[in-house]
N, C-alpha and C positions, 0 to 999 in steps of 0.2 A: 097160361097167361104169364106172363113176363112182370117180375117184380123190380120197378122203377126205385131206384134209391135217390137220396138228397147229393147235390154237389159237395157238400162239406162231408158227407160220408165217402163219396167216391176217393175224394184227395187224401182223405185219412187212410183209405185202403191202399191207395198208390204210394203213399209215404212210408207204408209198412213193408211193401215187397221187400224181401231179402236179394240184394244184389251180389252176384259173384265177386269175388276179390278181385281188385282192381290191379290190372298188370301196370308194371312200369318200365320205364326205358331211359337211357342217358341220351340227350343229344348235346350239340353246341349250342351255347348259349342263346346265339341269334336264331336259331331253328327252334327256340322255346316259346318264342311269342305266342300269347295267347294260352300255353299249355299250362297246366298245373302243378305247382311244387310238391314233389311227393314227401319230401322230409323237409325240417327245420333246418334253414342255412345260419351257421354260427360261426362268429368271427373268432379267428385264431389269433390274431394279435391286436393290440392299439392301433388305431388309425385318427392323427399322425402318430407313430411310435414317438417321437421327440417333438419338443416346441417347433413350431415352423413359421415362418413368416407368411403373412397373409396379403402384405403390399411390397411395392418398392419403397425402400427407404433406408433408414439408419438404424442399427441395432445399437441402443444404448444402456445404461443402467439409469433408472427412473431417476434416482437421486442427482444426475447430471442436469437435470431441465433447467435447472436454476444458474447453470454455470453461462457465463458469455460466449465462450467457444470450446467446442470438442474436436479433438484431432481424429481423423481420418488415418485408419491403421492399415485398412487392408480394404478387399472386395469379395464379396461372398455370392458367388452365380447360383442358380438351382442346379442341382445334381453332383455338387462337389460339397465336401467338407473343409471348411476353412481351418487351418492349424490356429491362426492367432485366436487370441481372446480379447474379449471387451473389459477392459478395467476403469478406475475412476479417470473421466477427463478423455477417455478413448472411445470412439465407435469405429464399428465395420459398414461399409455399404453392403445392404442386403437385398435380393430380388424376391418377387413373389415365388412363393414355393422352396426357397432355400431354408435348410436347417437354421434356428438362430443360433448364432454363436457363443460359445461357451462366455458365461459373465453376463451376458445380456438379459434384460428382462423386460424391454419395452421397444416398438420400432416407432420412429419418427418420419412420417412419410415425406417423400421427397418435396411435395409441395410446401411443406410446414418448415422448410429451412432456406437459409441463405449459405452459398458454398463460398467461404473467403478462403484464398489458397487451397490450403490442405486441411481446413477446418470447417465446420459447419457452426452457424449462429441460428438457433431455434427461435423462429419469428409466431410459431401457434405451437402452444403445447398441447399434451394429448394426456388421458388417464393412463396410470400403472396398467402395465400388460396390454397397452393398445397394439391390434393389428397381430397378436402373436396367437396363433392356433396352438391351444394346449393338448398335452397328451389325451388322446380319446376324445377329441371334440366331435369326429364323424362316428365313431363307434369305439367300444371297449372290447377287449379281449374277454370271451365266451357270451358275447351279446347276441341273443337271435335277433337276426337282422330281417331274414324274410320267413315268414312262417308257413309251415306245411298248410297247403289249400290258397296259397296265394296265386293268382293268375299272374303271369310274367307279362311285363309291358317293358318300355324303354328304361324305366328307373331301375328295374329289378336286373336287367342285363348290365347296367352300367356298376350296379353295386357288386355283381356276381365278378365282372372283370377286375374291379378293385381288389377282390379278393383273391385273384389270381384263378378263379375258376373257370375253366374253360368247357366243361361238360358239366350238366345239371340232371339229375334223376326227376322226371316228370311222370303224371296219370296218362296211361295211353287212353287217347279220347275214345269214346263208346262208336262202335259201327253199327247202322241203322239201316235196314233194307226198306224201301219204298216201292209200292205197286199202287196201281189204279186198278179197278176190275170193272169190266161191263162191255157187252159186245156192242154196245152203242158208241162206244167210246174211240174217238180217232186220235192216234198219235201225231207228233209234228210232221209234217210233209206227207202224212196219208191223205188220199184223194176222197172226198164224201160221194157216196155213190145213192144215197136216199137222205130225205130230210130229216128223219128221226135221229141220226147220227151228231154227235156233239164231239167238239174239239177238246180233248183232256188238257188242264193244266195241273189239276193237281199234283200228281207225282212230282213235277217239275217244281211247284211252289214248294210242297214240302223239302225236296231236296235242298232247295235255296235257303229255307226257314232253318233247316238242320244244319247245314254247312255255315250258316251266319252264328250259330250260335256253338260252333267248335266240335262238332260231331262229323266222323267222316259217314258217307252213304254210299250204299251198295243200290244202284238204280236198276229195280227190276221190269220197269217199264209197265205197259199196258196188258192185263191179263183178261182174257176172254172169259166170259160167263159161264162155265162149264167145271163142274166138280174135279174132273183130273186135272185140268190146265190150273186150276187155284191151288189144290193139293200138292201138284209139282214145285209150283211156286213155293211155297209155305216150306217145303221141306228143304229146297235148296237155300232159302234165305234164313231158316234156323240153324242151318249147319253152319253158317258163315258170319254171323253179325250176333248183335246183342239184344236188338230189338228189330222186332218186324212190324211195320205200319202200313195200312193198307186203306183206301178208300172205297167206299160202296159194298153194296152186299151185306149191309148189316139189320135193315128194315125188315119189312115183314111180308114183303114181295115174293111171288112165286119163282123169280130168279135171284134173290138174294142168298147165293150159294155160301159167301165167306163165312157166314156164322155156321152154317151146316159142316163146312170143313173143319173147321176150329172145334166144333163141339163133336162132331161123330167120326170124321176122319182122324183127328189129331189127336181127339181125346184130352184137349187140353185142360187145364183147370182153369175155369171162368170165375174170374173173380167179381166182375159184373156186367150186367148186359141192359143197359137203359137208367138214364141219370135225367133228374128232372131239371135240365137245363134247357136254354134256346140261346144258340142251335148247339144241335148235335145230341138229342136225347138218345138217339140208338146206338151209343158208342159201345163198345165191347173192349174188355181189358180182360186178358187170360196168360196163364203161365203155361209154358210146354219145355219141359227137359232143362229148366232154371232161365231159360230164354223169356223175354217179355214179348206178347202180342198185343197191339193197340189197332182195332179195327174201328174206323172212322166212317161217319156218314158219306156218301158222295158228293154232296152239293159242296160248292168250292170255298165260298164264305165259312159253311159249316165245319167242313174237314180241316180247314186253316185254324180257325178258332180253338177247336179240339185239340189240333196238334200244339198249340201255344199253351194251352191250358195242363194237359195232360205228359205231352213228350218233353217239353222243354225242361220241366222238373226232371225229368228221370234223367235227361242229359246232365244236368247239374249235378245231381248224385253219382252218377257214373265218374264225373270228374273230380270228386270229392273236392269240390270248389264251395266258396261260401256265397255263389251267384244265386240270385231270387227273381223272380219274375218283377218288373218294375212297377209297382202298384203304389200310387200316390193319391194325396188327396188334390179335389178341383174343385172350383165353384161352377155350378151350371148356370146358365145365363138366361134359361127360358123354363116355363112349367113343362115337367115331362112324367107321364101317368105310369104307373104300374100295370101292366097289360094282362099279366097271367101270373100264379103262384108256382112262378119255377124261378130259377136263378138266371139272369137273364144278362146277356153279354152283347151291348149295343152298339155298333160302330158310330164314331162322333168326331168333330175336330177339337183339337186342343191347341190352346195359345198360353203363353206364358206373359201375365201382365200385371205390372207392378208387385211381383215379386211372389206372384200365386198362379197355378194353372186354372185355366177357365176353358169350359166345352161349350159347343153350340152343335146343331145337327143340319146346319146350312149345307145345302148339296147332296147331301145323304138320301140315298133311295131307298124307300120303304118296298119289299116285297118278299121273296122267299129267301132262303139261306144259300142262294147261288150268286150273290151279289159281291163279288171278289173286289170290284173298283170302288167298294166302300173304304177300302184299306188303303187308297191313296192318298197323296199330298201329306197332311199333318194328321194323321190317324190316332186313336185311342178308344178303348174299349170301356163304354160305360157299365159298371157292374152293379146289378140291383140283385141282392138277396131275394129268396123267395117271400121272405115275410116283409119285405121293404114296404114303405107307403109311396104314396104318388110324390113326385118331389116338385118343390117350388122354386122359383126364381132365386138364386143366391145360397141355395142349400149346398153343404159339403157333401161330395160325393166321391166314392172310390173310383178310379180309372186306370187302366192299364195302359202302359207308353206304348204303342208299337214300334215306334222310330227308334226306341234303343234296343231293338231285337234284330235290327238289321245289319 
């Protein structure tokens, strides 16, 4: 008799799995997009290192604002160090990005002056230090600019380039093997020879899901329902990847061989087999030689939901990132009953209205856990804990935003 555990307990077990030490690699900064920084990135100097002009204008001494005319003694293009110095009654024409000339403390924009011969007349005053970028305005020496665990995006690439860093050390993304099992399952392009055969989407759906969430995937395809084929698949997959994910073969049927191979052939350490959730109650998670096996049910919606709940958090942990499943609060727009004492994940539509999320079930089909089309358009998952009560119009509920996982 199998002992089912709660969803909360299963996640606790999952989070306590000890992962292998994450490998790192150095890559060119634009090849590091979406990867995770392995070490803090620290500024080695101030930026800017000297007071710098933020606009085109005239570098002056602030006390000269009251003068009728100020003499222009030089020009100061960006990229050059002007030798002239600003003194009382003197100014230097200075351009955006130029170092502020010695002796100056304020910049008067071009549009605030009138040029008369070789002098300027100030027609609109500015405060002290106007348009001057002070030392360290951007960042200061020894400041941590990008923290370990940060996912690299365009801003991080820009900062790295400004630091003259061409290669950055990142966490190597995990590799996941994906396989669908079942003698009744047809791969893309295979011809149906009898009415009991079905077209598999699971292995490709999961490959897309994992790749979208920054894992590398070893596609094992479809494996027939015999113990030797399934064993061979696991042995190859376990030798090459961090996680092996299968669909099908974990229920109580005569031909559900995946669980038999995991338990009897591989002698894996089964952490749990059976969780009081819907969909996916027959999920099995095990460890073999420090590699993780996640065996999911065969129905498309069920396997996809369970992959989101159990495999994506593992990807986030392997990446050493701060990523989490996007769970937010939403207002439900209709009454919705609690149908059973399980943690239930139900496909719904989500909209952002007047500053908050709202959900409904318009167009969502009811039936088995095979209806993957319920995840199309603007989908989310309504989360009902096993001790939840019936939901009423206007209640705030927890939802998981599926579009943010694409």
